[in-house]
N, C-alpha and C positions, 0 to 999 in steps of 0.2 A: 737840449731844448729845455727852456725854463717853463715850468707848468705850475699855474695857480689852481689848487684844488679848493673850491669854495663850497662848503656844505652847511647844512642847517645847524647841526650840533656835533657832538663827538660820540658816535655810537660804535657798536661792535663792527658794523659794516664799514664805517669810515676807518676804523683801525686796520681792518683787512685791506682795503684799497690802498691806504697810505703806506702800509708795511710792504706791500707788493710793489707799489711804485718806487719806493725807496731803493729797491733792488735793481731798478732799470738804470739806464745811462742818463736819464733826465734828472734835472734839478727841480725838486718839489718843494712848493710853498703851500702851507695850509692856512686857510682862512675860515673862522667859525662865525656863523650868523648869530647865534644865540646860545644860551646856557639854560637848559630846562630846569624844572624843579626836581627832576630825579636824575641821578648819575646813570648813564647808559652804558658806560665803558670805563673800567678802572685801570686798564693797562696803559702805560705811557706811550707817547708817540716814539717812533724810531728816531734815534739821534740824527739821522741823515735828513729828517724833515724839518724845515724852517717854519715855525708857526709865526704868522704875522700878527703884530699887535695893531689894534685899531679900535674904533669906538664901539664896535659890536662885540658879540661873543661873551657878554658878561651877565646877561639876564634874558628872559624870553623877549623876543622881538615883537613890536606892535606896529600898527599902521602909522602911528604918530612918529615912529623913529625913522620913517622911510627917507625923508629928506636928508637928515644928517648922515644916515648910512650910505645913501648914494653919493653924497659929497665926499665922504671919507674913502669910499671905495675907489673913486677916481684918484685920490691921492695914493692909495695902495697900488693901483695899476701903474701910476707913474714911478713909484718907488721900486717895485718889483721887476717891472718891465717884462711881463710874461710873454712867451711866444704863443701861448694858448691858455684859455681858462676852461676847466671843467667845473660845472656848477649844477647843483640841484638841491631841493626839489624845484620843479618848474616855476611855480609862482612865487617863489621866495628867492633863493640865492641866485638862480639863473635869470629870474626877471630883473633883479637889481643889475646884473651884469649887462643884460640886454639894453636896459635903460641908458647905460654909459655909452652905448654904441661900439663897444669893444668887439673885435674879431681877431682870430677865430674863436667861436664859442661852441663848446660841446656841452649840451644840456643833458643831464641824467635824470630820467624819471625815477622816483621812489615808489611808484605804484599808486599810492593814495592820492598823489597830486593830480593825476589824470582820472583815476577811478572815482574819487570823491570831491576834492577841492575844486576842480575845474567846473563843478556844478553848483557850487555855493551861491553865486548870484552873478549878475551880468558883469561886474567888475573882474571877478575871478576868471570868467570865460574870456573876457578881453585880455587879461594878463597872460592867460594860457596861449592864446593865438598870437599875441605880440611877441612872446618869448620864442615860441617855435618858429615864427616867421624870421626872427633875427638870429636863429641858431644855424651853425654851419654843419653840425651833425647832432644826432640825438641818440642816447642809449636807452634801451627798454629791456625789461627782463622776460617779456613773453609776448605772444602774438596778440593778446588782448590789449596790451599797452600800445603795441605798434599800431593797431587799427584806430584806437582812440587818438594817437598823435596824428595820424593821417586825417582823421575827421576834424581836428583842429587846425589843419593847414600845413602840417610838416610834410615835406617831400619824402616819399617812400624810399627813394635811393640814398637818402641821407640818414637813414635810421639803421643802427646796428642792434640787432636783437640777440640776447643771449641771457640765460639764467646766470645770476652771480654765482650760484653754486656754494658749496661748503668744503671745508677741509676734510676730505673722506679719510684721512689718516687720524685725525683727531676725533671725528665722529665716526665711530666704526662699530661693528658688532662685538659684543663682549667676548674676551678671550677665555672666560670661565663659563661652565655650564650652570644655567640658572637653576637655583634650588626650587623645586616645586612646592608652592605654598598654597594654602587654602584661599588666600585673598586674590581678588582680580583688581589690578591697579591701573587707574587712568591717570594721564598726565596732560596738563595744560601749561603752556609756557608763554602765553600772550599777556600784554599788559592789560591792567584793569581799567580799560577805557571803553566807552560805548562802541567805538568802531569795531572792536574785537569780539563783541557778543558774549562777554564773560557771563552776563546774567542768564543767557540761554544755557550755557553749560551748567550753571548753578541750579537752574530750575529743572533741567534734565537729570542731573545727579540726584536730586531729591526724589524724583519719580522712580528712578531705577533703583536707588538704594533702598527704598521701602520694600522692594520685591526681592532684592538679592543682598543679604547681609554680608557677603564676602566682598562687596564692592567698596573700593577706597579711591579717593581722589587726591592728587598732588597738584597744587596750583602755584606755579613760580610767578615771580614778578610783583609789581605793585601798581598803584595808579589811583585816580580820583574815585573810583567806584569801590575801593577796597572794603570800606565800612559797610556799604550797602550789600555787597556780596556776602560778607561774613554774617550779616543779619539774616539772609535768606537761610543759611544753614542752621543758624541758631534757632530761628522760629520753628523750622521744620524738624528739628531734633537729630540732625545728622553731622553736627559740627565736629564731633569726635572722630569722624571718619574722613575728615578732610585735613590735609597738611599744608601749611603755608610757610615755605622755606624763605620767602622773600626774593630778592634779586640775588641769584647765585653767580658765581664766577664762571668765566668761560672755561676754565680748567675743569670745573666740576659738572658742567652741563651735560656731557655725554652720559655720565652715570645715571642721571635721571632718566634719559631716554631708554638706556639699556635695562633699567629695572622696571620699566612700565610695560604692561601687557598691551596698552593701546594708547596712542596720542589722539587727542581731540582738539579741534579748533572750530569755533563758531563764528569766526570773523565774517563781517558783512562785506569787506572789501580787501582784496589781495590781488597782487600781480602773481609772481612766483613767490610763494611764501618760503622764506629761509628756514623758519621752524619746521615746515613740512619736509624740506630737504634734509634737515638734520635728523628728523625721525626716520626718514627712509635710509639714510646713511648708517644709522645704528640698528637697522634691521627691525624697526618697529612699525607695525601696521598702524594706519590712521582712520579716523572718522572725521571728516571735515565738511564745512558747508558747501552746498552745490552752487558755486559761483564760478564764472569763466576761468579765472586764474587756476583754481584747483582742478577744473575739468581737464586742463592740459597735462596733468600729472597723475591723477588718480583713475585707475581702472577698477570700477566696482567689483569686489569679489576676488581681485587679483593681488592688489597691494593695499587695499583699503576700502572705504565706503563713503558715500556721499549722502547728505540729508538735506532737506529743503531749508534755505537760509531763514534763520529766525524761529524755526519750529522746534521748541524744547521737547514737545511730546514725541516728535519724529526722531529726535537725537536719542532720547530715552529708549525708544523701541529698538533702534539700531544697537545701542549698547547692550541691551538685554539679549538680542539675537546673537551678538558676537560672543558673549559669555558662553552661550550654548554651543558655539563653533569654535571654542578656543583651541581645539586640537589642530585646526588648519592655520593658526597664526604663525608658527615657525616657517612653514613654506611661504606664506605671504610676505613674511619679513625678509626672507631670502630674495624674493623677487624685488622687493622695495630696495634693498641694498644693491642689486644688479642695476636697477634703473638709476640710482644715484652715481654709481661708477660710470655709467654710460653717458649720462646727460648733466649731472650736477657736480662734476669735479672742478673745484675752484682752480687748480693749477692748469687744467686743460682750457678753461673758459676765459681766464683772465687776459691772455693775449688779444682777445677781441676788443678789449678796452683801447689797447694801443692802435688797433685797426681803426678805431673811431677817431683817434687823434689824426692819423694819417689821412682819413677821409675829409676831416675838417681843414686841413692845411692847404 
């Protein structure tokens, strides 16, 4: 079968999907909608994947590009002659495919498309409904996404729900015994963008750090709010206790989880957070925002804690309480790892993507 994989950019998640698809019996073509301002993945495509050249994929896509993108997408479809197109996010790549009238279309939700983008304005709501109405199957990573898709008109029996999962061999518990150190280390891995609540983490850290001098924070990634976040730490005098490694490689990422006492995320919108699953797989307990996607994974006091979305003071309070309970963290980390092995194993979950293809045919 000839499959056209059409995604917004080239991220770590795209690399994983394309690498796995390259090992199947199918012929895979990759189409990229846009190129963002930050590099999301530096590993090359598998040589078995054919990247399709077209007018898109060279810079951020805007509404004014829609007509020429749609016209050239029709040309790509005639050229590649796919038996099936997998496309997402819903209102971007999948919407463009739906407008061409191509079938079968497997739309893949990226979480934020239904949690956030569908609510932007009436046009985005219409684009969401239009795309799902013209989709032969849809992939979502949690029940929250499934219910939202149904609310926008997707048939329940055409939805395949499964967490994308992580490579639990790459993200694993450290083989070494951690050296006991006087510091308590927090880790954030989300992009410096408003949707991820990075400012909430910064303000919470300032509050907690004033009371616990052993507290340190590592913030991976980059983004539009980087300067503003650094300023928060500078103004409040804790900048020297925050480490900014920038965008780290996939190969190095597990080490950061393994060296952290606690993973924190203040994201305002998530389906199944891959970063959360990476932390679990590395045996690192979590403190994350109390939103539906996280509620499907975090059992408070067992593998992590939840705090009210957007509440920096509440996050600081939880961090301070966890420091006093640090002796329970190894057992919680063990439970987190077991959950990752049971529900978040990429190798076990990937075949459900092929099941979505079969459902759409």
